[in-house]
N, C-alpha and C positions, 0 to 999 in steps of 0.2 A: 563517507562510509571508503574505502584504498584496499586498492584490489593486487592481487600478484596472485605468480604461478601458485600451483597446486605446492611441489617438493613433494615433499613424501606424502603429504597424506595420503588415504585408500577411505574406498569406498567398502563396505563388509560386502558379500555376494550373497544377497540373496534377494528371494524374491522381486521383492518395491526398486532396489537397485542393483540391480545387476544389469547388464550390456551396457550400459554406458559409454559412451569413443570417451569424453571429455569432458575433462571436471576443475573448477579452480576456485582456490581459495580466497573468503571477503573479511578485510579486517574495518572493525569499526571502531569511525573516531571521533573527536566531539567531546564525548559523554565523561567528566570528571568530577559529579556528585558519590557519596559514598558509599550510598546498598545501589545496590544489586535491581538492576528492574530484570521483570520476568513475565512473560510471556507479553514482550514487548514489540510494536510492528519497528519495522526499521525499514528503511526509504532504500533500491539499492538502483543503477542508474545502467542498463548495458547497453553497448553500443559497439562496433564493429572493429573491432581491435586492442578495449582493452584491458586491464593490463598484460597486455600479452599474449593470453588466453583465448579468449570467447573472440569467433569468429559465425557469424549467423550463417557463413554455410554449412558447420557443423551441422548447426539442429537440424533433425529429421523429419521435424511438422514445420510449414510455413506457420502455424499459429500457434511454437510456442510449446505445442502439449506437449511436447517429451523431453521440457524444463524441470528438476529438480535442485530443489532447494536439502541441504542434511547439516547437523551438527558436522566439530571440524574435527571429528575420531571419524564417522561415517557412518555410524549404530545407529543415527534418529532422521527418519526423516521431517520439515519444520514448514508449516504453513505456509504457503502465500496466495497471495493475492494478483492477479496482473493489472493494472492500472492502465499502458495502454503496451501492443508490442508491433514494435514499427521495424521493420529487420535496414530500410533503406533510413535510419536511423538511428535515436535513443529509442529504448525502453525501460517503462517501469514497474518496476514491481513492487512492491509491501510482500517484506520477509516475516514472521511470530519467530524471534530466538526468545527461543525456552530461560534465556538468562543474558544478562547482557552486566557485564560489569564494571568494567572499563573501558581503553583504549583497546585491550591487546585481543577481544575477544573475538573469534574468525568460526565460519560455517561456510560449505562448500557449496557451489552451484554445478550442475550434471547437466549435458544433456548430448544430446547425438544418436537415442537409443530409433533404432526403425521398429520396433513393437512397443513404441510406449508412445505412438500419435495419435489413436485413433481418435481421442478427447483426454482430454487434461481431465488429472486427479479430481476428484471430490466436491475434498479441502479443499481447491485449489478454485473453486467458482461456490459454496458455500454458507462463505463467510466470516468459513471457521480462522478463517486468519486474521482475524477480529474477533477479540474476551468477550462473552456477557456484561461485562459489561459498559463497553460503545453502546449505546443506545442508537447513533447515526454515523454513519462512513460517507460523505458526500464528496468525490472527489471532483465533478464537475468542469469532465472533460468531454467525450465523445456523448453521455446525458448526463440526465439528474439520477440516474440509480446510486440508490443503497448501497453498498457491500455488506454493511451486517445481514447475519443471515435475518437479522428482524421486517429488511426488504422495507424500506418504510420509504416509495419512490414518491418523487419531488416534479414536476411540475412548471414549469418550461413560464415565465408570465414577462417574455421580454428583451432575457440576458440577451449576450447574444456571444458567442466563440468568439474563442480569444489567443492571446499564447500566455501562458501564466511562469512563476517561478519553477515548476516539476509540471512536465507537461504541459496540455492546453487548461485551460478553466472558464470562470464564466466574466464581460463587461459589464455594466451596470450603468443606466444616466442617471440616475436618483430616480426613475418610476421602476427601474422595474422592480423584479424580485421572482421569489422560487418556495410555491405555495409545498409544502410535506400532508401525501397521500397516508391514514393513517398511524397517523404518529398521538403518539398517549398529551393530553393535557400536562401541561407543569400542575402537579400535587407538592404540598408539605412543605417542610425546610431542609429538607436533604438535600446536599452538600452535590455538588455540581460541577462540574467541570464544564466549557464551548471555546473550542479556538476554530479558527478561521485566519490562514493568511490570503493578507489584502494588501492592497497598493490604493493608496491616494492616488488622485487628480488638483484635489485639491488644498483645503489646513481647515474648514469647517468642520464642527463633528459629525460623527456619520454614526448609526448604528449598521453593525454589519451580519447580527442574528438575533434573528426573536425570536421568544418560545411561546406556547401559549398564544390568551385569549385577555388582553390590560383589561376589555368591560369589567372581569371580574376578579383582577390583580394578583392572577396565576398568571405572572408572563416575568421572563427572566430577556436582557437586554447586552448584547457585545457591547458598548462603543466604543471609541478610537478617534 
């Protein structure tokens, strides 16, 4: 993404979006496909001074509870999921855009509301930022929790904390793994998408993600 000052962008004066002292426009980049993406989660990185407009010192809540994202015209709030909030460094947030059509898609980030510091909005903590079609999302940063509303929590079996391309990550030595609690078995022949951001230390073939139970042939492996 790229960021810039908000210029003439305005925010609607209503109960949910009034009272914010600062705002900044964010513009997406890198998407060049023909069709528009709907309800798509976009990665936003915030650090002090980014875009010439964002400053942690202006955020009213130490935990970022008064952070909000809206459509470019300020008419609608956007759902989001804070993966990491770090006033001393870089914060990682996933924002669900109603539509992302091309590299000119813009939206706003708002902050600095002393009346919005008691707690983050419910939609920022209940998994609403991820569509129902996302059965599970594991950032593998501070914990192995599932960010979707399904809440398929992971249980760490030996992996260690490390620095990832986005925030923190887990390091696996070949014997480590993470098991999921309550995740349903893989059944049927329906299409599925599994993705993972992985950095290998060698050239051998590895299995990054395994779903299901190989014993009953109901499994899916992501190999790279």
